[in-house]
C-alpha positions as CSV (number, residue, x, y, z in Angstrom):
1,M,88.0,109.0,95.8
2,I,91.5,108.5,94.6
3,H,92.4,107.3,91.2
4,Q,95.9,106.0,90.5
5,T,97.6,107.3,87.4
6,A,101.0,107.0,85.9
7,A,102.0,110.3,87.5
8,G,100.6,109.3,90.8
9,P,97.2,109.6,92.5
10,R,94.8,112.4,91.7
11,F,91.9,113.6,93.8
12,R,88.3,114.1,92.7
13,G,86.2,116.6,94.6
14,D,86.1,120.3,95.4
15,R,89.5,120.4,97.1
16,R,92.1,118.3,98.7
17,P,91.1,117.6,102.3
18,S,93.2,119.2,105.0
19,A,95.2,117.2,107.5
20,P,93.7,116.8,111.0
21,R,94.4,119.7,113.3
22,G,96.3,119.1,116.6
23,S,99.5,119.8,118.3
24,R,100.6,116.2,118.6
25,R,100.9,113.7,115.7
26,E,102.2,110.2,115.7
27,W,102.6,108.4,112.4
28,L,102.6,104.7,111.9
29,E,104.4,103.9,108.6
30,L,102.7,101.0,106.8
31,V,104.8,101.0,103.6
32,A,108.2,102.6,103.8
33,A,108.5,103.1,100.0
34,V,105.4,105.3,99.8
35,R,106.1,109.0,99.6
36,G,103.6,111.8,100.0
37,A,101.0,112.9,97.5
38,G,98.7,114.8,99.9
39,P,96.6,113.7,102.8
40,V,93.8,111.1,102.4
41,P,91.0,111.2,104.9
42,A,89.8,108.2,106.9
43,G,87.6,105.8,105.0
44,W,88.7,106.8,101.5
45,L,89.3,104.1,99.0
46,C,92.8,103.8,97.6
47,G,92.8,102.0,94.3
48,G,96.0,100.2,93.3
49,P,97.2,98.0,90.5
50,H,97.1,94.8,92.6
51,A,94.4,95.2,95.3
52,R,92.2,97.6,97.1
53,T,93.3,99.0,100.5
54,R,91.1,101.1,102.6
55,I,92.3,103.1,105.6
56,L,89.4,102.9,108.1
57,A,91.0,104.4,111.2
58,I,91.1,108.1,112.3
59,G,93.8,110.1,110.7
60,E,95.4,110.7,107.3
61,A,97.4,108.7,104.9
62,R,99.7,109.5,102.0
63,Q,99.3,107.8,98.7
64,G,102.3,106.9,96.5
65,P,103.3,105.0,93.4
66,T,102.2,101.6,94.8
67,G,98.6,102.7,95.1
68,Y,98.4,101.8,98.8
69,G,97.8,104.0,101.8
70,A,100.9,104.5,103.8
71,A,100.6,106.3,107.0
72,V,97.8,106.8,109.5
73,L,97.6,109.3,112.4
74,I,97.4,107.5,115.7
75,K,96.8,109.0,119.2
76,G,98.3,107.4,122.3
77,E,101.0,104.9,122.8
78,D,101.2,101.5,121.2
79,P,97.9,101.6,119.3
80,G,96.4,98.4,117.9
81,T,96.4,97.3,114.3
82,A,93.9,95.1,112.5
83,L,94.5,93.8,109.0
84,L,91.4,92.5,107.1
85,L,92.7,90.2,104.4
86,A,90.3,88.5,102.0
87,A,91.8,86.5,99.2
88,A,90.5,84.0,96.7
89,P,91.1,83.2,93.0
90,A,89.2,85.2,90.5
91,N,88.9,82.1,88.2
92,K,87.0,78.9,88.3
93,G,89.2,77.7,91.1
94,R,87.4,79.9,93.7
95,L,86.2,77.9,96.6
96,I,85.0,80.7,98.9
97,D,83.4,84.1,98.5
98,A,86.1,85.6,100.8
99,A,85.5,89.3,100.2
100,S,81.8,89.0,101.2
101,V,82.8,89.3,104.9
102,L,84.6,92.6,104.5
103,P,81.6,95.0,104.5
104,G,80.5,93.5,107.9
105,L,84.0,93.7,109.4
106,A,84.6,97.2,108.0
107,A,81.5,98.4,109.8
108,V,82.9,97.4,113.2
109,A,84.7,100.1,115.1
110,P,88.5,100.0,114.7
111,G,89.1,99.8,118.5
112,V,86.9,96.7,118.7
113,L,88.7,94.9,115.8
114,A,92.1,95.6,117.4
115,G,91.1,95.5,121.0
116,T,92.6,99.0,121.8
117,G,91.3,102.5,122.3
118,A,93.3,103.9,119.3
119,A,93.6,101.6,116.3
120,T,94.4,101.3,112.6
121,V,92.4,99.1,110.4
122,V,93.8,98.2,106.9
123,E,91.6,96.3,104.4
124,L,93.2,94.2,101.6
125,A,90.7,92.7,99.2
126,D,91.6,90.1,96.5
127,P,95.3,90.8,96.2
128,V,97.3,89.4,93.3
129,D,101.0,89.5,94.2
130,P,102.2,87.5,97.2
131,Q,105.2,89.8,97.6
132,T,102.9,92.8,97.9
133,V,100.9,90.9,100.6
134,L,104.1,90.0,102.4
135,T,105.1,93.7,102.4
136,R,101.7,94.5,104.0
137,I,102.1,91.8,106.7
138,R,105.7,92.8,107.4
139,A,104.8,96.4,107.8
140,V,101.9,95.8,110.3
141,A,104.0,93.2,112.1
142,A,106.6,95.9,112.8
143,A,104.0,97.9,114.8
144,P,104.6,97.7,118.6
145,G,101.0,97.4,119.7
146,P,98.6,94.5,119.5
147,L,98.0,93.1,116.0
148,F,94.9,91.2,114.8
149,L,94.8,89.6,111.4
150,Y,91.4,88.6,110.1
151,L,92.0,86.2,107.2
152,T,89.4,84.7,104.8
153,G,90.3,82.7,101.8
154,Q,91.3,79.2,100.7
155,L,94.2,76.9,101.3
156,H,96.2,74.8,98.7
157,V,99.2,72.6,98.8
158,D,101.9,73.1,96.1
159,A,102.8,69.9,94.2
160,K,106.6,70.2,94.5
161,Q,107.4,71.3,98.0
162,R,104.1,70.2,99.6
163,Q,103.7,73.4,101.5
164,I,100.4,75.1,102.5
165,H,99.6,78.3,100.6
166,V,96.8,80.9,100.8
167,A,95.5,81.3,97.3
168,L,95.4,84.8,95.8
169,A,93.5,86.3,92.9
170,R,95.6,84.7,90.1
171,T,96.3,81.4,91.8
172,T,95.5,78.1,90.0
173,P,96.4,74.6,91.2
174,A,99.3,74.5,88.8
175,T,100.8,77.9,89.8
176,V,100.1,78.0,93.6
177,R,103.8,77.8,94.4
178,Y,104.4,81.1,92.6
179,T,101.1,82.9,92.9
180,G,100.0,81.9,96.4
181,L,101.0,83.2,99.8
182,P,103.0,80.5,101.7
183,W,101.6,79.9,105.2
184,A,105.2,79.7,106.4
185,W,105.7,83.4,105.5
186,L,103.0,84.3,108.0
187,A,104.6,82.2,110.7
188,H,108.0,83.7,110.0
189,E,106.9,87.3,110.1
190,F,104.9,87.0,113.3
191,Q,107.7,85.2,115.2
192,V,109.6,88.5,115.6
193,R,106.7,90.0,117.6
194,R,106.4,89.8,121.4
195,P,104.6,86.6,122.5
196,G,101.0,87.4,123.3
197,T,100.6,90.5,121.1
198,T,99.5,88.7,117.9
199,T,96.1,87.2,117.2
200,V,95.0,85.6,113.9
201,V,91.4,84.7,113.2
202,V,90.7,82.7,110.1
203,D,87.7,81.5,108.1
204,L,89.2,79.3,105.3
205,A,88.2,76.7,102.8
206,A,90.6,73.9,101.8
207,D,91.1,72.1,98.6
208,P,91.2,68.3,98.8
209,A,95.0,68.0,99.1
210,A,95.1,70.7,101.8
211,W,92.2,69.2,103.6
212,Q,93.9,65.8,103.9
213,R,97.1,67.5,105.1
214,L,95.3,69.6,107.7
215,R,93.3,66.6,109.1
216,Q,96.6,64.9,109.7
217,E,98.8,67.8,110.9
218,G,96.5,70.7,111.8
219,L,97.5,74.3,111.3
220,A,99.7,76.5,113.5
221,L,101.7,79.7,113.5
222,G,104.0,79.1,116.4
223,H,104.4,79.8,120.1
224,G,103.1,83.1,121.3
225,I,100.5,83.6,118.6
226,R,96.8,83.2,119.3
227,L,95.0,81.4,116.4
228,Y,91.2,81.0,116.2
229,G,89.1,80.0,113.4
230,R,87.4,77.5,111.1
231,I,88.7,75.5,108.1
232,T,86.0,73.9,106.0
233,A,86.3,70.8,103.8
234,P,86.1,71.1,100.0
235,A,82.6,72.0,99.0
236,P,80.6,70.0,96.4
237,R,81.6,70.8,92.9
238,R,80.6,74.3,91.7
239,K,79.5,75.4,95.1
240,I,81.1,78.4,96.6
241,A,81.4,78.5,100.4
242,T,80.8,81.6,102.4
243,P,82.8,82.9,105.5
244,D,79.9,82.4,107.9
245,Y,82.2,82.0,110.9
246,L,83.7,85.4,110.6
247,K,80.4,86.9,109.6
248,V,79.1,85.9,113.1
249,Y,82.0,87.9,114.6
250,A,81.0,91.0,112.7
251,E,77.3,90.5,113.6
252,V,78.0,90.2,117.3
253,W,80.3,93.2,117.4
254,R,78.0,95.4,115.4
255,G,75.3,94.5,117.9
256,G,77.3,96.0,120.7
257,A,78.3,92.8,122.5
258,R,82.0,92.4,123.6
259,P,82.5,88.8,124.6
260,S,86.0,87.3,125.1
261,L,87.6,85.9,122.0
262,T,87.3,82.4,123.4
263,E,83.5,82.9,124.0
264,L,83.1,84.5,120.6
265,H,84.9,81.6,118.9
266,A,82.6,79.0,120.5
267,Y,79.5,81.0,119.6
268,A,80.6,81.5,116.0
269,A,81.5,77.8,115.7
270,D,78.0,76.9,116.8
271,R,76.3,79.5,114.6
272,A,78.3,78.6,111.5
273,G,76.3,75.4,111.4
274,P,77.1,71.7,111.0
275,G,79.4,70.5,108.3
276,D,82.8,68.9,107.9
277,A,85.2,71.5,109.4
278,L,88.2,71.9,111.6
279,Y,88.0,74.5,114.4
280,L,91.1,76.1,115.8
281,A,91.3,77.6,119.3
282,M,94.9,78.2,120.5
283,D,95.8,80.9,122.9
284,G,99.5,80.8,121.9
285,V,100.7,81.6,125.3
286,P,99.6,78.7,127.7
287,G,98.0,79.9,130.9
288,D,96.7,83.1,129.4
289,P,93.0,83.0,130.0
290,G,92.3,85.7,127.4
291,P,89.5,87.6,129.3
292,T,89.2,90.1,126.5
293,P,90.0,90.2,122.7
294,V,93.2,92.1,123.6
295,P,96.1,89.7,123.8
296,Q,97.7,89.9,127.3
297,Q,101.4,90.4,127.6
298,T,101.9,88.1,130.5
299,A,104.4,85.3,130.3
300,A,103.3,81.7,130.4
301,P,103.6,80.0,133.8
302,A,106.6,77.7,133.9
303,A,104.3,74.9,135.2
304,A,101.7,75.3,132.5
305,D,101.0,71.9,131.0
306,P,99.4,71.9,127.5
307,H,98.8,68.1,127.4
308,P,95.4,68.1,129.2
309,A,94.0,70.7,126.7
310,I,95.3,68.8,123.8
311,L,93.9,65.5,125.0
312,A,90.6,67.2,125.8
313,A,90.3,68.5,122.2
314,A,91.1,65.1,120.8
315,G,88.6,63.4,123.1
316,A,85.9,65.8,121.9
317,G,86.6,65.0,118.3
318,R,88.4,68.2,117.5
319,H,91.4,66.4,116.1
320,G,92.6,69.2,113.8
321,E,92.7,71.6,116.8
322,A,94.6,69.0,118.9
323,A,97.1,68.4,116.1
324,S,97.6,72.1,115.6
325,M,98.4,72.6,119.3
326,A,100.8,69.7,119.3
327,A,102.5,71.1,116.1
328,M,102.8,74.5,117.7
329,W,104.6,73.0,120.8
330,E,106.8,70.8,118.6
331,S,107.8,74.0,116.7
332,E,108.7,75.7,119.9
333,A,110.7,72.7,121.1
334,L,112.6,72.7,117.8
335,R,113.4,76.4,118.2
336,A,114.4,76.1,121.8
337,Y,116.2,72.8,121.9
338,G,117.0,71.9,118.3
339,P,116.1,69.0,116.0
340,G,116.7,65.6,117.5
341,S,116.3,66.9,121.1
342,L,114.2,64.8,123.5
343,E,111.8,67.7,123.8
344,A,111.2,67.7,120.0
345,V,111.0,63.9,119.8
346,H,108.4,64.0,122.6
347,W,106.1,66.2,120.6
348,L,106.6,64.1,117.5
349,E,105.3,61.2,119.5
350,V,102.4,63.2,120.8
351,R,101.4,63.9,117.2
352,A,101.8,60.2,116.4
353,D,99.3,59.3,119.1
354,L,96.9,62.1,118.1
355,A,96.9,60.6,114.6
356,R,96.0,57.3,116.1
357,L,93.1,58.8,118.0
358,A,92.0,60.6,114.8
359,G,91.8,57.3,113.0
360,E,94.8,58.0,110.7
361,P,96.9,54.9,111.0
362,A,99.2,55.7,108.1
363,R,100.1,59.1,109.5
364,S,100.6,57.6,113.0
365,C,102.8,54.9,111.5
366,E,105.0,57.5,109.7
367,L,105.4,59.6,112.9
368,W,106.2,56.7,115.1
369,M,108.9,55.6,112.6
370,A,110.2,59.1,112.5
371,S,110.4,59.0,116.3
372,A,112.3,55.7,116.3
373,Q,114.8,57.0,113.7
374,A,115.3,60.2,115.7
375,R,116.0,58.3,118.8
376,L,118.5,56.0,117.1
377,A,120.2,59.1,115.5
378,R,120.6,60.5,119.1
379,G,122.6,57.4,119.9
380,Q,120.0,55.4,121.8
381,T,120.5,51.7,121.5
382,T,118.2,49.3,119.6
383,D,117.3,47.6,122.9
384,D,116.3,51.0,124.5
385,T,112.7,50.8,125.8
386,D,111.6,54.0,124.1
387,V,113.1,53.0,120.7
388,Q,111.4,49.6,120.9
389,G,108.2,51.2,121.9
390,A,108.2,53.5,118.9
391,V,108.9,50.7,116.5
392,D,106.2,48.5,118.0
393,R,103.6,51.3,117.8
394,A,104.6,52.0,114.2
395,H,104.2,48.3,113.4
396,H,100.8,48.1,115.1
397,Q,99.5,51.1,113.2
398,W,100.8,49.6,109.9
399,E,98.8,46.5,110.7
400,Q,95.6,48.6,111.0
401,L,96.0,49.9,107.4
402,R,93.3,48.7,105.0
403,D,94.6,50.5,101.9
404,P,97.0,48.0,100.3
405,D,98.8,50.7,98.3
406,R,99.5,52.8,101.4
407,A,100.6,49.8,103.4
408,R,103.0,48.8,100.6
409,S,104.5,52.3,100.4
410,L,105.3,52.3,104.2
411,A,106.5,48.7,104.3
412,P,110.2,49.2,103.2
413,A,110.9,51.8,106.0
414,L,109.2,49.5,108.5
415,V,111.2,46.5,107.4
416,T,114.4,48.5,107.7
417,L,113.5,49.5,111.2
418,R,112.5,46.0,112.2
419,R,115.8,44.6,111.1
420,Q,117.5,47.2,113.4
421,V,115.0,46.8,116.2
422,P,113.6,43.3,116.3
423,G,111.7,44.1,119.5
424,R,111.1,42.0,122.6
425,R,108.6,39.7,120.8
426,R,110.1,37.1,118.5
427,G,109.0,37.0,114.9
428,A,108.0,40.7,114.4
429,L,110.2,41.1,111.3
430,E,108.8,37.8,109.8
431,A,105.2,39.1,110.5
432,V,105.9,42.3,108.5
433,Q,107.4,40.3,105.6
434,R,104.5,37.8,105.6
435,R,101.9,40.6,105.4
436,L,103.9,42.4,102.7
437,E,103.9,39.2,100.6
438,Q,100.1,39.0,101.0
439,L,99.8,42.7,100.0
440,H,101.9,42.1,96.9
441,A,99.6,39.2,96.0
442,V,96.4,41.4,96.1
443,P,96.8,43.0,92.6
444,A,97.6,39.6,91.1
445,A,94.5,38.1,92.6
446,G,92.5,40.9,91.1
447,R,93.7,40.3,87.5
């Protein structure tokens, strides 16, 4: 056991363990700032001021002022890395018992978790500081081999910037912007890796604001990253959820079975039981069948068409999964072609139609209006068929709204668009204005 002190770690036991013998050593540096204080054998617990990190792979690690293991001996080229990250508030805001999955996953062989013969597994339980977690993620993302992140925890939306965050030990609804880990940080760090070498498996609970956001937009990490998992709706008050989805993974692997990740996801989703949940299953690189848990490094076929898979997910009622896939492709279009490009506008319109299929008329209306505005900004004329079609669809979805407050909030933007794009049918602008007058009369009628 290692105990952190002001002067650095100290060892308890008969003697300090010796380093592994051998003529060849290759070191994977996990934290550049850490400097040696003696070797630490595999499986020893390293206690730090912000979290617990356990090195589970074969080899030795050095412990430094941060309290985290730094380096692990790896044999072979491009070994895999698995990061087990369990995070949840330590206060009454806890929605999920995230750390309960760690003993099961830690009992799985490192090579199984990372999908390689030689592997490093790092466990991070209940971290406090988002910058410390970012350092961990950045370090493992720099490794050249396959990377698997197993993430359990809960999602929140900050009140100011409306961004998704993973809650950490000190996170509260009021401090999530400063004490949570922004989801965008994960996406940014993983985009530097080769497509097809990164897999993220999540078992997350969402607070009400995050749940509403995810139902509308899904969750994605970007092109080239495989994302599988489950996100559950807010549990009843005072009830703590459990990461049953990822526990099935650990159970199957400990039993000796080695199904493909796609098969394991389907099995875990079935075993996790009924309930209000979003399931994510995105290969990241279209056309990669993913026959084993190891991400393949093959490029996507140029002719690969993601639309059938997206439509199939929406048709099966997996609206969050469909929205996530569309958001991933929109992100790729923005990166490759830029904002306002026809490619980006196309995926914006796909998301608008998916919102319609999911029964979210307000979101669909917003996205169709955004599409019309983007096309007009490109220089398309007000009598262009695509521009008129976008405004007509936005108008139609607005008409489906049964929430007077939501309809009133969207009306000004729709009226502005209708004045610019009257449409082929006469009287469209007048129809919006008439309904708006009726909506304004609703509160008066109730008084």
